[in-house]
N, C-alpha and C positions, 0 to 999 in steps of 0.2 A: 861284373867283368871288367876288367880295365880296358879302357880303350886304345887302340894300335892306330896311329898314323902312317897311312902309307905314303911318307913323304919321300923326296929324291934320295935322302940319305938312307932311309929305309930300303928304298929299292937296291941300292947299291950295296948294303950290307946282306940284304937277303941273298943276293948272288952269290957272293964271298962264301957265304954258308953255305948254302946247297952244293958249291962245289970244293968245299973245303974238306967234306968226310961224306960218307953214304949217307943216304934216309933211307928209310923204310918204304915209302909210297913216293914215288914222282907223278904227279898228275898233269897230263897236257890237255891244256884248252881250260881257259879262263871264262867259261860261258855259265848259266846255271847250274847244270850238271857237274861240271870240273870243278866249280868253287863249292859246290856240295859236298862232292866226295871230299875236296881238301879240309872241310869242317867236320866229316863224319869221320874220317881218317884220325884228324889231330885230337878230337875229343875222346878218341880211344885210347889216347896215349902213344899213340904210334909219331915217329919223325916224319916231316911232310914238306915236299916242296910243290909247287903250282907254278907251272910256266904258260904265259899267253903270248900269240904271236902279235898280236895287236893290244888293242885295250880289252879291260873285262867287260864283257857284253856286247862285245863290237859286231858280233855276228847275229844268230837269230834272236839270241837272248835279248837284243834292244829292240827287236823290231816284230815281237809278236802281238796280238789283239790286246794287249795288256789286261787279261781275265786271268782269274783264278777261279777255275769253273769244274765241276763236274762232268760236262760235256753232255748237254741234255741230248743232243742227236744221237750219241752213242746207244743212249736206251732204245731207239727204233731200230740200233742193230743190234738188239740183246746183249749187248756188252755189258753186261750186269757188273763185272769183278772191275773190268776199267772205271766205270763210274763211281762205284761203290769207294774205290782206292782212293780217285781224284776228291770226292766230296769230304772223305775222311781228312785228307791234306788241305783243304780248302778252308775246313772247320780249325784245325791245327793252326794254319797260318793267322786267320782273323783273331783267333782268341788269346795265342800265346807265343807264337813264334816272331810274329812280325806285323803287331796291331797297328804300329806306326806307318806301314807301308802298305797294307792290304786292307782295304775297307769292303761292307756288303754294297751293291749298286744294284736297283731295280731295274726290271726287264719287262716290256710287254710283249706280249706274244697274240699279233692282231687273228682273230678267227674270220674267216671268211665261208664259211658254211654253217647253218643253224643245225642243232641240236646234236648230229651225230660226232661234229669235230671238237663240240666243246666236251663231250663226254670222253673222245679218242684223245686229244691233247690234255684234258683235264686230269684224267687218270695216269698220264705220263710225268704231269710236272707234279701229282700226288706222290707218286712212286719215288719221284726225285726227294721231295721233300721228306719223306719217308725213310729212303736210304741215307739220308744226311742226320736224320735222328738217331737211326740205328748205330751210327758210327760215334754217337755220345759226344759229338762235335759240332753240333747245330746251332750252339749259344750265339747271339748276336747276329743271325741270317733269318730275317723274317721269313714265315711261310706263305703261300701263293693265295692269291684271291681271284674271284671270277669278277669279272666287270662287264657291264652293258656296253654298246656302242657309245651311250652318252658318256658314262663314266672313264671309258678309255681315253675320250677324245677332250675329256676335261685334264686328263694329265697329261694329255700329247695334243696340243690343240693344232699339231703341224699335221696331223693325219687326215687323209681325205675321207668324207664321210661314206663313199662308196668302197673304200679299202678296207671295211670290216664292218662285221654285224655284232661283235663284242669281243672280248680279249681276255687274256688272264696274265695277271702280273706276277713275277716270280722274282726271285733275288740269287745273284751270284757276287763273286767277289772281284774286285780290279785292283791291280799293282803297276806301280810305275817298274816295269820290268829290268831296266837298264840299273835304276837305283837300288834294286833288290838284289840283283848278282854282285852289284859291286859292295854291297853290306854283307852279303855270303863271304866274299873273298876275306873282307877286312874283318870278320868275326873269326875267319879261319885264322887268320893271322894272330888274332888276339889271344887265341888259342896255342902257339906255338908254329904253325905252319909259316915256311917261309915262301911268299907269294911274289910274282916279280911279271909285270905284262910288257910287252914288247921285246920278249924273249922267243925267239923260234927254234924248234926243233929240226935239225937239219940232218940228222941222222940218230939212229939207234945203235947202242955198243951194245957187243955179243960177245960171250966166251960159249965156243961150241954152238949148242943149239939153244942156249938161253939167252935173251935179253936182258942186261943186267945195267942198262943205262942210256942216256941220252947226251948227242951233243946238241947244245943250246947256242944259239947265235945272239949275243946282245945288239939288238938293232939300234940302240943307242949309240953303243960306241964303236962297232964294227968287231968286237974281240968274240972269241968263239971260247964255251967250257965243255968241259965234261961232267955231268950229274952221274952220279952212281946211285943205284936204289935195287932193294930187293925184288920191288915189283911196280911195274910202271901201268898207269890207267889211263887208256887212250879214251879221252871224253870230248872229241872233237867236232861231233855232230855232224854235219852235212860233210866234213872235210876227214869223216871215219877213214875213207876208203886210201885215201892219199897217204895219210898217217899209217897205218895199216903197211902200207907198200915201202916203207922206212925199213920194216922189218924183215923185208925181204919174203912177205908171205900174202898170198890173198885174202884171208881171213874166212871166217866160216858164214858170215852174210854180210849183206853189202846194203848202202843206205842209197836210198833215190831221195833227190831234192826235190820239193813240191814249192812253187813260189806263192806267197802270199801278198798282196798289196792294200795298202790301206790309205784313205784320204783324211785329211784335217780340215775342217770348216769352222767358222765361228759359231759360238754357242747361240746368237740372235737369228742365225739363218734357220735354225730348227726349233720350233716353239715348244716346249715340253721340259719335263723332268725327270723323264724314265728313258731308259735305254729302250732300242727295240731290237725284234729278234724276228727275221723274216726269212721265210722260206723262198729258195731260187729253185732253178730246173735242176743243180746239181748237188747244193748244200745249202748252206744258211749263209745270212748276210746281218751282220751286227752293225747297229748305230747306236756309239758306247758316248755316254756323258764323260767329258775328260777337262775339269776346270772349266776355263770359258771357251771350252771349245766341245766338238762331236769328233768322234774317231768313227769312219763308215768302213767297214771292211767284211769280209774278206774275199779274194781269188784262192783258187786252189788248180794249179797249172803245173805239169810236169817242167822242169827247167834244167837244162844240159850245158847252159854258158857258164860265164865267170861266177863263182861260188865266193868269192871277196866281195862283189859290187853288183847284186841282182838289180836289175833295172826295172822298172815300170814303164811301160808303153802307154801310147795313146787309146789304144784297144783295150788294155785293163782299165784305166779310168774311166772310159767311156761305158764300159761294162756295169762298174759299180755307180757311176751317175744313173744309169736308165734303169739299173734295180730298185736302187732306192728312192726315185722320183715317180715310181709307179703308186707310193703309197703317200706322197708329199703334197698338200695343198699348194705350196710355192716351190716349186722345182729348182733344185741347185744348178747352177753352171760351171762350167771352167772356172770363171772369174772369184766363185767362192772357194776354191781350194786353196787352204791356206801354206798346206804340206801335203807331202806324198812321200811315203816309205814301203820299200819292198824286202822280204824277208823269206829265208828259206826255211822249211819244216823238215828236219830230217828223219823220213819215214823208213822203215824196213821195206826192202825189194821183196814184192809178192809177185802174183802171177798178173794181177790186175793191171789194165792199161790206165784206169782213171786213179789220179792219185787220191782223190778224195775216200777211195776204197781201201788204200794201203792200211795197215796197221799203224795205231798209234800206241801198241802196245811196246816195250822195250825188251832189248834182248842183252845178255851178259856173254861172252866169249872168252875163254881161256886156252884157245887152240893152241898159242905158242909160250911156252916156257918164260914165264919172268913178265907177261904181257897181259893184262886184262884189257877187253874192249866193251864197252858200253855204249849202245846206242838206239834211237826210236824213242819213244815215249813222248811226253807232253810235257810243257813247262810247270803244269802244276803239281804233276808227281815227281818233280826233281828228288826231291829227298829220299825217295823210294828208291828210286835208281841210284842215288847216290850210295845208300845203305846197300844194294844188292852188289854194286861194283868192290864196294871196300869188302864186304864179306866173301866175295870170291878171292881178292886179293890177300886176305888174311890168310884162307884156306889154304892157299896155294903157296905162301910163303912159312907155313906152320914148322916145318924143319927146319928155317932158317932162323927162327927166334927162340929165345930160351925163355920165354914167357908165355903165359895165356893172354890172349888179346880178349878185353870186355865186348860186348854186343855193341851194337849202336845205342847212342841215348840222345841223337839230335831232335827226338819228338820233345824232349825236355830242355833244351837248349835255344833261349830266347837270342834272336839277333841282337848286335850292339844297338842300342836307340830304343829299344823294348821295355826294359827295365825303367821303371819311372814315368814313363810316357805318359801314361792315363793322370797320374799328379800333376805333372806339369801342364797336361790342357787342362787341368781345372784350374790352374794358375796363371791361364794365357791372359787375363786381364791385366793381373799385376806385373806380370813381365812384359807386356806392350809399354805401361805406364814407365817400368823402370829403364828401359832401352829406349824410350821415344818411338815406338815404332806402333803402327794402327794393330787392333787386335785381328783383323783379316791377314795380316802379315805374317803375325806369330803364328796363327793358325797352319798357314801354308810352310811356314819354316817346320813346324811340328811333323807335318805328315811328310815332309821330307827326310826329315833326321832324326825325328822322336827324340829321345833325352839328349843324345848328342848336340842340340841345339843349343846348347848352353856354351859349348865349343865356337859355335859361329858367333854367338852373342858377344862371347868374349873378345873376340876379333875387333866386332866393331866397338866395344868400350876402347880398345887399345889404339884404334885408328878409327874415329868418327867418320870420315870420308867413305870408308866401306860399308856403311849404313844407307847410302844412297843406292836408288836402283838403278840398273844397266840403261844406258838411252836406248830407245828404239825396243827395249824387252823388258817391261817394268815390271813383270811378275818375279825379277830374279834381282836379287843384291848383288852389289860389286862384292860383297864378303863372302858370296857361295863360289863366286870364281879363284880367290885365292885360297878358300877351304879346300875347294877342288883337288887345287896342287900340293897343298901342305898337309892333307889328312885323305884325302880319297884317290889318290894315286894317278890324277890326269897328268899327262906327258906334252899332250899338243891341244892345239886348239880346239881340233874336232871333238877331243874327248869330252871338251867342257860343253862345248855348243850341242853336241849331239847326244849325249849320253849323262854327263852330271847335271846337266840341265836338259829341255827338250826344246829348245829356241829354234832348232833347226828346223821344226817342224809345226811350230805354235806361231810364228810369224810369217807374212806375207813374203817378206824380202828371203826369209830362210836364213836368217841370221847373218846376212852379209852386212846390215848397219850396224851391226854391233861386235864385228870382227876385230877391227882394232882396238877399242876399247878392253875387250877381253885379251888381245894379245898383249897390251901393255901390261895389264895386271898378272896376266901369266909369266911375261919376260922377266918382271921385277922379282919373281920368285925362283924362277928357273935360271936366272942369269943370262938370259938371251941378249944377243949384240942386236944392234937396230937392225943390222942385215937379216939375221936369225929370224926376228920379229915378223922382217917384213916378206920372208919367205914361208912362214906360217899363214899369213894373212893373203897372199898370193895363192897360196895351195887350197885354203879354203873356199876363196871365190871361184877357183877354176872348179873344184869339185862341186860346188851350186850349180855353176853354168852346165857342166855336164850331165849332171841330173836333169835339170831343166830342158834341156835338149834332148834327153832320152825319153820324156816326158811326152815329147811332139811326135816320135817314132811310130810307124804302125803297127810294129811288130816286134817280138823278141830280140831276133837278130839286128836289128838295126838299133835297137833301143842300147842292147848290150855294147854294140860297137862305139854308140856314142858315149856313153858312162864310162867306158874305157879311156876316153880322151881325156882324163885327168888323172895321173897316177896317185899310188899311196903316198902319204905325208914321207918327205925325205927325212930320217933321224937327225937329231940336232947336232950330235958329235959325230966325229968320222964322215963328214963330209966329202 
């Protein structure tokens, strides 16, 4: 499939095209489900527009546990259908759709009781693996194994001897969620969808009792445009109720936000090669290997404050540190925390007061003519959610179309970068030699760009200075910043530091030291003036300061107030 660059010019052309003539499907929301829906619709031959108020994956889809998993704990809830569905999607992503982005990752489940717990937990993990095999998509994911205490501590020396009597090792999948979502949007564009970030829906257009489009505000220019569509798909996650209200309807279901926070700590602070899954009083706790770091998470608490900027409080951080330190030989302290991020899960509201017991199933509503609402679900099953949403949209507009729309084919549509990835991986030594880079650097790039790595390397060939690492964030090359602007739709400093790269959570300074260098590289591509570049840096520094302050606050209310101290990025144009 021919690669499409989400360049500044592409964005302008996409907005012009989607407003020039009606489209079949307008998708609102550039998270994983919205981007997946745009890809599903485009690959059925429908004309598609995708609009996102901020950056792709800027909400929930960049703040997950970074796991592609069946949900082992849902087996205990007897939700076999959800687990089977998620395991099938896990295998599909690893084997076919995104092998460059989704990788198997090992986990240890420490056992604290002899005999009965090994039998009970072992039966559950065996069922988990069997369900994956029955899906026909378990290739590349090793089966579980039982370990003695000695065997478990050999893999994870960080574990206290008295924290376990043995363990079970099993595998799930891992993904850089923000990059995966961006790749979905970019792949949708390659199949003809018009996608544009920083375009906020401010009103729904109606004709009688039918929604026929939306008015969008281009946040970069301040201009407003009307986009007409046969069907609108509302895929705005935790903002579902607010978007639904633009249609003047309450909706058939409501979404409740559950906050989950994660800590990022250096890899050398927890000795071992495997992730951990630990039981807590209310849910489970993951310790997940993440490059030169570990991710520790997550919490699961109700959130009724700002959905734009969920804040982690000192209470949240203390909770995670206390729980994980129960099993570690060398306890983690606040000084070990490099990064903290908080995200909101969009859960279908139910009768339970505990968000951990609310449904992770998804639901589709067609209660308003011309409008499909998709909500709930989990990251791993985004493709199924997208398919169900577009199925509903196609059914609803059958009388408006003069042709039969084919069924979803996305299970056979690899994302950009997947084709040719394995061959380039085998050639990584020669690629390193040809471009004057280390093999480790090429491997890192291949697992971020797949076969599109050749486009990044072409930039370095044209401009050798881009082959240098960023000062203070040496996991990333200067070329990746430029490529983020020219090919991946990045518009602002935060887009690159927090999502095209993960510098904001992988460095102790949270990206403040690299902000000036990144702004200079971005500004050259986006024609920023010195004043505009300074404004971007100032905004980012204030964002980090506000987040740091919020993480010292004792509760959600004070943390939210502190985080709101830094406003959203000001658009470059139309100031």
